C-alpha positions as CSV (number, residue, x, y, z in Angstrom):
1,X,0.0,0.0,0.0
2,X,1.4,3.4,-0.9
3,X,1.6,5.4,2.3
4,X,1.0,8.8,0.7
5,X,-2.0,7.9,-1.5
6,X,-3.5,4.8,0.1
7,X,-3.4,3.2,-3.3
8,X,-2.7,-0.5,-3.5
9,X,1.0,-1.2,-4.5
10,X,0.7,-2.5,-8.0
11,X,4.0,-4.0,-8.6
12,X,2.6,-5.3,-11.9
13,X,0.4,-7.8,-10.0
14,X,-2.9,-5.9,-9.6
15,X,-5.8,-7.7,-11.0
16,X,-9.5,-6.8,-10.6
17,X,-11.9,-9.6,-11.5
18,X,-15.7,-9.7,-12.1
19,X,-17.5,-12.6,-13.7
20,X,-16.0,-13.1,-17.2
21,X,-13.3,-10.3,-17.1
22,X,-10.1,-9.3,-15.5
23,X,-8.7,-5.8,-15.4
24,X,-4.9,-5.4,-15.0
25,X,-2.6,-2.5,-15.7
26,X,-2.1,-2.0,-19.5
27,X,1.4,-3.3,-20.6
28,X,3.6,-2.5,-23.5
29,X,3.1,-6.1,-24.8
30,X,-0.6,-5.3,-25.2
31,X,0.1,-2.7,-27.9
32,X,0.1,-5.1,-30.9
33,X,-3.2,-6.7,-29.9
34,X,-4.8,-3.3,-29.3
35,X,-3.7,-2.0,-32.7
36,X,-4.9,-5.3,-34.4
37,X,-8.4,-5.1,-32.8
38,X,-9.2,-1.4,-32.9
39,X,-11.7,-0.4,-35.5
40,X,-13.1,2.9,-36.9
41,X,-16.0,3.0,-34.4
42,X,-13.7,2.8,-31.4
43,X,-11.3,5.3,-32.9
44,X,-14.2,7.7,-33.5
45,X,-15.2,7.3,-29.9
46,X,-11.9,8.8,-28.9
47,X,-12.1,11.5,-31.5
48,X,-9.5,10.0,-33.8
49,X,-9.8,10.2,-37.6
50,X,-8.8,6.5,-38.0
51,X,-7.6,3.6,-35.8
52,X,-4.3,4.3,-34.1
53,X,-1.1,3.0,-35.5
54,X,1.5,0.9,-33.6
55,X,4.0,3.8,-33.1
56,X,1.4,6.1,-31.8
57,X,-0.2,3.5,-29.6
58,X,3.2,2.5,-28.1
59,X,3.7,6.2,-27.1
60,X,0.3,6.2,-25.4
61,X,0.9,2.9,-23.7
62,X,4.3,4.1,-22.4
63,X,2.5,7.1,-20.8
64,X,0.0,4.7,-19.2
65,X,2.7,2.4,-17.9
66,X,4.6,5.4,-16.4
67,X,1.5,6.6,-14.7
68,X,1.3,3.5,-12.6
69,X,4.6,4.4,-11.0
70,X,4.5,8.2,-11.4
71,X,2.1,11.1,-11.1
72,X,-0.8,8.8,-10.3
73,X,-3.6,10.7,-12.0
74,X,-4.3,8.2,-14.8
75,X,-5.0,4.5,-14.4
76,X,-5.4,2.5,-17.6
77,X,-6.4,-1.1,-17.5
78,X,-6.4,-3.8,-20.1
79,X,-9.7,-5.6,-20.1
80,X,-9.1,-9.4,-20.5
81,X,-11.6,-12.1,-21.1
82,X,-11.0,-14.3,-18.0
83,X,-11.3,-17.7,-19.6
84,X,-8.9,-17.0,-22.5
85,X,-6.8,-14.1,-21.3
86,X,-7.5,-12.3,-24.7
87,X,-7.5,-8.5,-24.7
88,X,-11.0,-7.4,-25.4
89,X,-10.6,-3.6,-24.7
90,X,-9.2,-1.1,-22.2
91,X,-10.6,1.2,-19.6
92,X,-9.3,4.1,-17.6
93,X,-9.8,6.4,-14.7
94,X,-8.3,9.9,-15.0
95,X,-8.2,12.3,-12.1
96,X,-9.0,15.7,-13.7
97,X,-8.1,19.2,-12.6
98,X,-11.8,20.1,-12.4
99,X,-12.4,17.8,-9.4
100,X,-13.8,14.7,-11.3
101,X,-12.5,11.3,-12.0
102,X,-13.3,10.7,-15.7
103,X,-14.3,7.1,-16.7
104,X,-13.4,5.9,-20.2
105,X,-13.6,2.5,-21.8
106,X,-13.6,0.8,-25.2
107,X,-14.5,-2.7,-26.2
108,X,-13.3,-4.3,-29.4
109,X,-15.9,-5.3,-32.0
110,X,-16.1,-9.1,-31.4
111,X,-16.9,-8.5,-27.7
112,X,-19.3,-5.6,-27.8
113,X,-22.8,-6.1,-26.5
114,X,-21.8,-8.9,-24.1
115,X,-21.6,-6.8,-20.9
116,X,-17.8,-6.4,-20.7
117,X,-18.0,-2.6,-20.6
118,X,-20.6,-2.7,-17.8
119,X,-18.5,-5.1,-15.7
120,X,-15.3,-3.1,-16.4
121,X,-17.0,0.1,-15.2
122,X,-18.2,-1.7,-12.1
123,X,-14.6,-2.7,-11.3
124,X,-13.3,0.8,-12.1
125,X,-15.8,2.4,-9.7
126,X,-14.7,-0.1,-7.0
127,X,-11.1,0.8,-7.6
128,X,-11.9,4.5,-7.6
129,X,-13.5,4.2,-4.2
130,X,-10.1,3.0,-2.8
131,X,-8.0,5.5,-4.6
132,X,-10.1,8.7,-4.9
133,X,-13.0,7.9,-2.6
134,X,-14.6,11.4,-2.3
135,X,-14.1,12.4,-5.9
136,X,-17.2,12.5,-8.1
137,X,-17.1,10.4,-11.3
138,X,-17.7,11.9,-14.8
139,X,-18.7,10.0,-17.9
140,X,-18.4,12.1,-21.1
141,X,-20.4,10.3,-23.8
142,X,-21.2,11.1,-27.4
143,X,-24.9,12.0,-27.7
144,X,-25.6,9.1,-30.1
145,X,-23.8,6.4,-28.1
146,X,-26.9,4.8,-26.5
147,X,-25.0,1.7,-25.1
148,X,-22.6,3.9,-23.2
149,X,-25.4,6.1,-21.9
150,X,-27.1,2.9,-20.6
151,X,-23.8,1.9,-18.9
152,X,-23.6,5.3,-17.2
153,X,-27.2,5.2,-16.1
154,X,-26.8,1.6,-14.9
155,X,-23.8,2.7,-12.8
156,X,-26.1,5.3,-11.1
157,X,-24.8,8.4,-12.9
158,X,-27.2,11.2,-13.6
159,X,-27.3,13.6,-16.6
160,X,-25.3,16.8,-16.0
161,X,-25.5,18.9,-19.1
162,X,-23.4,18.7,-22.3
163,X,-20.1,19.9,-23.8
164,X,-18.4,19.8,-27.1
165,X,-15.6,17.4,-27.8
166,X,-12.4,18.9,-29.4
167,X,-13.8,17.8,-32.7
168,X,-17.1,19.6,-32.1
169,X,-19.3,16.6,-31.4
170,X,-21.7,16.8,-28.5
171,X,-20.7,15.0,-25.4
172,X,-23.3,14.4,-22.7
173,X,-22.0,14.6,-19.2
174,X,-23.2,12.0,-16.6
175,X,-22.1,12.4,-13.0
176,X,-21.9,9.9,-10.1
177,X,-21.2,11.3,-6.6
Protein backbone atom coordinates (compact mmCIF):
# COMPACT_ATOMS: atom_id res chain seq x y z
CA UNK A 1 0.00 0.00 0.00
CA UNK A 2 1.36 3.44 -0.92
CA UNK A 3 1.56 5.35 2.35
CA UNK A 4 0.95 8.75 0.71
CA UNK A 5 -2.05 7.92 -1.47
CA UNK A 6 -3.48 4.79 0.14
CA UNK A 7 -3.41 3.21 -3.32
CA UNK A 8 -2.65 -0.50 -3.53
CA UNK A 9 0.97 -1.15 -4.51
CA UNK A 10 0.67 -2.47 -8.04
CA UNK A 11 4.04 -4.04 -8.58
CA UNK A 12 2.64 -5.35 -11.86
CA UNK A 13 0.41 -7.75 -9.96
CA UNK A 14 -2.86 -5.86 -9.56
CA UNK A 15 -5.82 -7.72 -11.02
CA UNK A 16 -9.48 -6.82 -10.61
CA UNK A 17 -11.93 -9.56 -11.53
CA UNK A 18 -15.69 -9.73 -12.10
CA UNK A 19 -17.48 -12.63 -13.72
CA UNK A 20 -15.98 -13.06 -17.18
CA UNK A 21 -13.33 -10.29 -17.14
CA UNK A 22 -10.10 -9.30 -15.46
CA UNK A 23 -8.67 -5.79 -15.39
CA UNK A 24 -4.93 -5.39 -15.00
CA UNK A 25 -2.57 -2.52 -15.74
CA UNK A 26 -2.08 -2.03 -19.48
CA UNK A 27 1.35 -3.31 -20.58
CA UNK A 28 3.58 -2.52 -23.54
CA UNK A 29 3.11 -6.08 -24.77
CA UNK A 30 -0.62 -5.28 -25.18
CA UNK A 31 0.09 -2.70 -27.91
CA UNK A 32 0.06 -5.06 -30.91
CA UNK A 33 -3.21 -6.70 -29.86
CA UNK A 34 -4.78 -3.29 -29.28
CA UNK A 35 -3.75 -2.04 -32.72
CA UNK A 36 -4.94 -5.27 -34.38
CA UNK A 37 -8.37 -5.13 -32.76
CA UNK A 38 -9.21 -1.43 -32.86
CA UNK A 39 -11.73 -0.37 -35.49
CA UNK A 40 -13.07 2.92 -36.85
CA UNK A 41 -15.98 2.97 -34.39
CA UNK A 42 -13.66 2.75 -31.40
CA UNK A 43 -11.29 5.33 -32.90
CA UNK A 44 -14.20 7.71 -33.50
CA UNK A 45 -15.22 7.32 -29.86
CA UNK A 46 -11.87 8.79 -28.87
CA UNK A 47 -12.12 11.50 -31.52
CA UNK A 48 -9.47 10.03 -33.79
CA UNK A 49 -9.83 10.15 -37.58
CA UNK A 50 -8.76 6.52 -37.97
CA UNK A 51 -7.59 3.63 -35.81
CA UNK A 52 -4.30 4.31 -34.07
CA UNK A 53 -1.06 2.97 -35.55
CA UNK A 54 1.47 0.94 -33.57
CA UNK A 55 4.00 3.76 -33.13
CA UNK A 56 1.38 6.14 -31.76
CA UNK A 57 -0.19 3.45 -29.60
CA UNK A 58 3.21 2.54 -28.13
CA UNK A 59 3.69 6.20 -27.10
CA UNK A 60 0.27 6.23 -25.43
CA UNK A 61 0.94 2.90 -23.70
CA UNK A 62 4.32 4.13 -22.44
CA UNK A 63 2.53 7.05 -20.79
CA UNK A 64 -0.02 4.69 -19.24
CA UNK A 65 2.73 2.43 -17.89
CA UNK A 66 4.63 5.43 -16.42
CA UNK A 67 1.46 6.61 -14.70
CA UNK A 68 1.29 3.46 -12.59
CA UNK A 69 4.58 4.44 -10.96
CA UNK A 70 4.53 8.20 -11.43
CA UNK A 71 2.10 11.10 -11.12
CA UNK A 72 -0.80 8.77 -10.29
CA UNK A 73 -3.56 10.75 -11.99
CA UNK A 74 -4.32 8.25 -14.78
CA UNK A 75 -4.96 4.53 -14.43
CA UNK A 76 -5.38 2.54 -17.64
CA UNK A 77 -6.36 -1.11 -17.48
CA UNK A 78 -6.38 -3.84 -20.09
CA UNK A 79 -9.72 -5.65 -20.14
CA UNK A 80 -9.10 -9.37 -20.52
CA UNK A 81 -11.57 -12.14 -21.11
CA UNK A 82 -11.02 -14.29 -18.02
CA UNK A 83 -11.29 -17.70 -19.64
CA UNK A 84 -8.90 -17.03 -22.52
CA UNK A 85 -6.78 -14.10 -21.34
CA UNK A 86 -7.52 -12.34 -24.65
CA UNK A 87 -7.45 -8.52 -24.68
CA UNK A 88 -11.03 -7.36 -25.37
CA UNK A 89 -10.55 -3.64 -24.72
CA UNK A 90 -9.24 -1.14 -22.25
CA UNK A 91 -10.60 1.22 -19.63
CA UNK A 92 -9.33 4.12 -17.63
CA UNK A 93 -9.77 6.39 -14.67
CA UNK A 94 -8.33 9.87 -15.01
CA UNK A 95 -8.18 12.35 -12.13
CA UNK A 96 -9.02 15.68 -13.73
CA UNK A 97 -8.07 19.15 -12.56
CA UNK A 98 -11.79 20.08 -12.39
CA UNK A 99 -12.35 17.75 -9.42
CA UNK A 100 -13.79 14.75 -11.29
CA UNK A 101 -12.54 11.27 -12.00
CA UNK A 102 -13.26 10.68 -15.69
CA UNK A 103 -14.26 7.12 -16.66
CA UNK A 104 -13.40 5.90 -20.17
CA UNK A 105 -13.63 2.50 -21.82
CA UNK A 106 -13.55 0.85 -25.19
CA UNK A 107 -14.46 -2.69 -26.20
CA UNK A 108 -13.29 -4.29 -29.43
CA UNK A 109 -15.94 -5.27 -31.97
CA UNK A 110 -16.11 -9.07 -31.37
CA UNK A 111 -16.86 -8.53 -27.67
CA UNK A 112 -19.31 -5.60 -27.82
CA UNK A 113 -22.79 -6.09 -26.49
CA UNK A 114 -21.76 -8.86 -24.08
CA UNK A 115 -21.59 -6.85 -20.86
CA UNK A 116 -17.81 -6.44 -20.75
CA UNK A 117 -17.98 -2.63 -20.56
CA UNK A 118 -20.57 -2.70 -17.75
CA UNK A 119 -18.46 -5.11 -15.73
CA UNK A 120 -15.31 -3.07 -16.40
CA UNK A 121 -17.03 0.12 -15.23
CA UNK A 122 -18.17 -1.66 -12.06
CA UNK A 123 -14.58 -2.69 -11.34
CA UNK A 124 -13.29 0.81 -12.13
CA UNK A 125 -15.79 2.36 -9.73
CA UNK A 126 -14.74 -0.06 -6.99
CA UNK A 127 -11.09 0.77 -7.58
CA UNK A 128 -11.87 4.51 -7.61
CA UNK A 129 -13.53 4.15 -4.19
CA UNK A 130 -10.15 2.98 -2.84
CA UNK A 131 -7.96 5.51 -4.63
CA UNK A 132 -10.09 8.67 -4.91
CA UNK A 133 -13.02 7.91 -2.57
CA UNK A 134 -14.56 11.36 -2.27
CA UNK A 135 -14.07 12.43 -5.89
CA UNK A 136 -17.18 12.47 -8.10
CA UNK A 137 -17.15 10.43 -11.31
CA UNK A 138 -17.69 11.90 -14.76
CA UNK A 139 -18.74 10.04 -17.90
CA UNK A 140 -18.42 12.09 -21.14
CA UNK A 141 -20.43 10.26 -23.81
CA UNK A 142 -21.19 11.09 -27.43
CA UNK A 143 -24.87 12.00 -27.67
CA UNK A 144 -25.59 9.14 -30.10
CA UNK A 145 -23.83 6.42 -28.06
CA UNK A 146 -26.87 4.79 -26.47
CA UNK A 147 -25.00 1.71 -25.14
CA UNK A 148 -22.57 3.92 -23.18
CA UNK A 149 -25.41 6.10 -21.92
CA UNK A 150 -27.07 2.93 -20.64
CA UNK A 151 -23.83 1.94 -18.87
CA UNK A 152 -23.56 5.34 -17.15
CA UNK A 153 -27.21 5.19 -16.15
CA UNK A 154 -26.77 1.62 -14.89
CA UNK A 155 -23.82 2.73 -12.76
CA UNK A 156 -26.07 5.28 -11.08
CA UNK A 157 -24.82 8.40 -12.89
CA UNK A 158 -27.25 11.20 -13.62
CA UNK A 159 -27.29 13.65 -16.56
CA UNK A 160 -25.31 16.82 -15.97
CA UNK A 161 -25.48 18.86 -19.15
CA UNK A 162 -23.39 18.68 -22.29
CA UNK A 163 -20.14 19.95 -23.75
CA UNK A 164 -18.39 19.79 -27.10
CA UNK A 165 -15.57 17.41 -27.84
CA UNK A 166 -12.36 18.86 -29.35
CA UNK A 167 -13.80 17.76 -32.72
CA UNK A 168 -17.05 19.64 -32.08
CA UNK A 169 -19.28 16.62 -31.39
CA UNK A 170 -21.74 16.84 -28.53
CA UNK A 171 -20.69 14.98 -25.38
CA UNK A 172 -23.30 14.36 -22.72
CA UNK A 173 -22.03 14.58 -19.17
CA UNK A 174 -23.16 12.00 -16.63
CA UNK A 175 -22.07 12.40 -13.00
CA UNK A 176 -21.92 9.95 -10.12
CA UNK A 177 -21.25 11.33 -6.64
